[in-house]
C-alpha positions, 0 to 999 in steps of 0.5 A, a space after each residue: 245827573 247833576 250835583 243840583 238835580 241830585 240837592 233838589 231831588 233831595 229837597 222834593 223828598 225832605 218837602 214833598 213836593 217838587 213846586 220850588 225853583 232856585 229862589 223858593 224860600 225855606 221858610 216860605 209858602 212852598 216848603 214850609 219848613 221849619 227849624 226842625 225841617 231844617 236841621 234835618 236837610 243841613 243833615 241829610 246834605 251831610 250825608 248823602 254828599 260827605 260834606 260837613 256844614 256847620 251852623 253859620 253856613 246852615 243859616 245863610 242858606 235861605 234858598 235851594 239856590 243857596 243850598 245847591 251853592 253850598 253844597 257845591 263850595 263845600 264839594 269843590 273846596 274839598 270840605 268832606 265830612 
């Protein structure tokens, strides 16, 4: 399975739905995330992929595609937790 699929699966598990695309906003109607949901998602991404995500990076992560790109960048750069 691809890394993008792994991130999508983690998001689907977190929000209990697969009704989203790369451009789906976390705070939009499909996912309806609040700030606590986003903190929990960041922690899950950090744990699942062994990366460290700063508060600034997390705040810039607005869509599913942003989350996938962030994990890819962190792993490519070797920014492991």
